[in-house]
C-alpha positions as CSV (number, residue, x, y, z in Angstrom):
1,M,-111.9,64.3,-146.3
2,W,-108.7,62.0,-146.3
3,K,-110.4,60.4,-143.3
4,I,-113.7,59.3,-145.6
5,V,-110.6,58.5,-148.6
6,V,-109.0,55.7,-145.5
7,G,-112.1,54.4,-144.2
8,F,-113.4,53.0,-147.8
9,I,-110.0,52.0,-148.4
10,V,-110.6,50.1,-144.9
11,F,-114.0,48.5,-145.2
12,A,-113.0,47.9,-149.1
13,G,-109.9,45.5,-147.8
14,L,-112.6,44.2,-145.5
15,A,-115.3,43.3,-147.6
16,I,-112.6,41.8,-149.8
17,Y,-111.0,39.6,-147.3
18,L,-114.2,38.3,-145.8
19,L,-115.7,38.0,-149.4
20,N,-112.7,36.3,-150.2
21,K,-112.2,33.7,-146.7
22,G,-116.4,32.9,-147.2
23,G,-115.5,30.2,-149.7
24,D,-117.2,29.4,-153.3
25,I,-119.0,32.9,-153.6
26,D,-120.4,34.0,-157.1
27,I,-120.2,37.6,-157.9
28,S,-120.1,37.2,-161.7
29,G,-123.9,38.2,-162.0
30,E,-127.1,36.1,-164.1
31,K,-126.0,32.8,-165.9
32,H,-127.5,31.6,-168.9
33,G,-127.3,28.8,-171.1
34,L,-125.6,25.3,-169.8
35,T,-123.5,26.8,-167.8
36,A,-127.0,27.8,-165.7
37,S,-127.9,24.5,-165.7
38,Q,-125.3,22.1,-164.9
39,A,-125.2,24.7,-161.8
40,R,-128.7,24.2,-160.7
41,A,-129.2,20.5,-161.1
42,S,-125.2,20.7,-159.1
43,A,-126.9,21.7,-155.9
């Protein structure tokens, strides 16, 4: 059982590291309103 917990912690740490290393990644969900239209216009 403890191996599963350690494996999950290692996997989660690796995932967070890779997401942070990747740069500008937005995981905040759907965007609505003025900021959403501005984000699409700049892209």
